[in-house]
N, C-alpha and C positions, 0 to 999 in steps of 0.2 A: 687354778686359781687365780682369778683376778684380780686386776688389779685395781685398789682404791682408789679414788676419785684425786684429781691432780689441785693439788691449791692455789689458791689464786689470790694474785699477789690484790696486798688493798690495795694500791695505787690505781693500779691498774681495774678493779671492783670500783671504787669509789669513783671513775670519770664515767661511767655508763648509765642510763637514768636506768628506768621504770620497765621496758622494755629490752637494759643489755645492749639498746645502741652506745658507740661512740656521739656523746655531740660535744666532742670537744672542739670539733673546728669549729663550729655556730659560736661558741663559746666564744675564736679565740677573732672571731672577724668581725662583729661583735662588739667587743669590747677595742678591738686595733682603732673600728670609726668610733670612738665614743672619745679617746687617746686622744686622737687628732683632732679628731672636737674641743680636748681640753686642754690642749695645748695651743690652740690658733694654727693647724699646718695644711698645706694639702693631701690629701688621699692620694695610695701610689696609682696608680690607673693599673702599671705592671701588676699590685700584689690585687684590686678589685675585679680585671680579669680574671685572675688565678683562681680568688672565689666565688666568681660567677661561673665557673664553667668543675671547677668544685662541687657547688651547689647545683646542677645536673646530674652529673655523671655519681653523687655517694660517694667522693671518697675524699682523705683524709687528706689532707697540705704539707706533701714529703719534700719539699726543696723552695727556696723563695731566694732569685735572679733575680736583680733589680739591674734596670743600667740607667736609672732616671737620679736625682739628684733628689737629699730627702733632704740634707741642713742637718742635723744638732736636734733638735726641734720634733721628729720626720722618726728618727731613730730613737730620739726617747719614746718613741708612740711606739713601735715595732715592738722595743721590748718589753716593755713596760705589758704592752698583750700582752706575747708571748710567754714573760713571767710571772702573770696573774689568771692561765687557763689552768685550772687543776688545781692543787698539792706541791706537782716536783713543774709545772709550770707543759707548754704545749711538749707533749709528748711521743708527738708524730713528725716534725724534725730532723732533717737524713743536717740539708745540704744547707745553708746564708752564704751567697755572690754579693758584693754591694759591691758597683763601682761608682763611680759619680760622686761619694754619697760627701 
């Protein structure tokens, strides 16, 4: 007997592009930069470096560990960007650690 095809969750299917690629990391990056500009705050240099590394490797962002002060507006920009990606937010993130926020 053959097994029936696996069911694809609607949220996972909605985040994939036409080629089946997951583009939520790129959307998160774009949205974070947009929100920082909107709130008039500096972008986190650590997070921008992480984005560059991820763009080269083609991976998703699994953790955010920041040691630099962000302030309330920077934190709001980060959270808004995380919530604004897809219908359930940015689902690849497993760990967030903020010091001096």
